C-alpha positions as CSV (number, residue, x, y, z in Angstrom):
1,M,-16.1,-29.0,4.8
2,P,-17.3,-28.5,1.1
3,M,-18.0,-25.0,-0.2
4,D,-21.6,-24.0,-0.7
5,T,-22.0,-23.9,-4.5
6,D,-25.2,-21.9,-4.4
7,L,-23.4,-18.7,-3.7
8,L,-20.5,-19.2,-6.2
9,P,-22.3,-17.6,-9.2
10,Y,-22.8,-14.4,-7.2
11,L,-19.2,-14.3,-5.8
12,I,-17.3,-13.3,-9.0
13,P,-19.7,-10.6,-10.1
14,A,-19.8,-9.2,-6.5
15,T,-16.0,-9.1,-6.3
16,L,-15.8,-7.4,-9.7
17,I,-18.4,-4.8,-8.8
18,A,-16.5,-4.1,-5.5
19,L,-13.3,-3.8,-7.4
20,Y,-14.7,-1.3,-9.9
21,I,-16.1,0.8,-7.1
22,M,-12.7,0.7,-5.4
23,A,-11.1,1.8,-8.7
24,A,-13.5,4.8,-9.2
25,V,-13.0,5.9,-5.6
26,S,-9.3,5.5,-5.9
27,A,-9.2,7.3,-9.3
28,L,-11.0,10.3,-7.7
29,E,-8.6,10.3,-4.8
30,A,-5.7,10.1,-7.1
31,I,-6.9,13.1,-9.2
32,V,-7.4,15.2,-6.0
33,Q,-4.3,14.2,-4.0
34,T,-1.6,13.4,-6.6
35,R,1.3,15.9,-6.5
36,T,1.7,16.4,-10.2
37,S,-0.9,16.7,-13.0
38,Q,0.9,14.0,-15.0
39,G,0.7,11.6,-12.0
40,A,-3.0,12.4,-11.5
41,I,-3.8,11.6,-15.2
42,A,-1.7,8.5,-15.2
43,W,-3.3,7.1,-12.0
44,G,-6.8,8.0,-13.1
45,I,-6.6,6.4,-16.5
46,S,-4.9,3.3,-15.3
47,L,-7.3,2.8,-12.4
48,I,-10.3,3.0,-14.7
49,A,-8.8,1.1,-17.6
50,F,-7.0,-1.7,-15.6
51,P,-8.6,-2.0,-12.2
52,L,-7.4,-5.5,-11.5
53,L,-3.9,-4.5,-11.9
54,A,-3.9,-0.9,-10.9
55,V,-6.0,-0.9,-7.7
56,P,-3.4,-3.1,-5.7
57,L,-0.5,-1.0,-7.2
58,Y,-2.3,2.2,-6.2
59,I,-2.8,1.0,-2.7
60,V,0.9,0.1,-2.4
61,F,2.5,2.9,-4.3
62,G,0.0,5.7,-4.7
63,T,-1.1,6.4,-1.1
64,Y,0.7,8.6,1.3
65,F,-0.3,7.1,4.6
66,I,2.1,5.0,6.6
67,I,0.9,1.7,7.9
């Protein structure tokens, strides 16, 4: 089944907007919940500056919940 190409121009911007929202929320969470001030600053800056790379890394290494 071919992909509907009418929605394709909206898919990438919607994905990027969702990623930047996740980065902003994660940066706020990192600032509040990180153990050290250096860690909070590092996570906050990296999540805002490099969201494509930092959001998955924060989900894996920066959160304290156990899956």
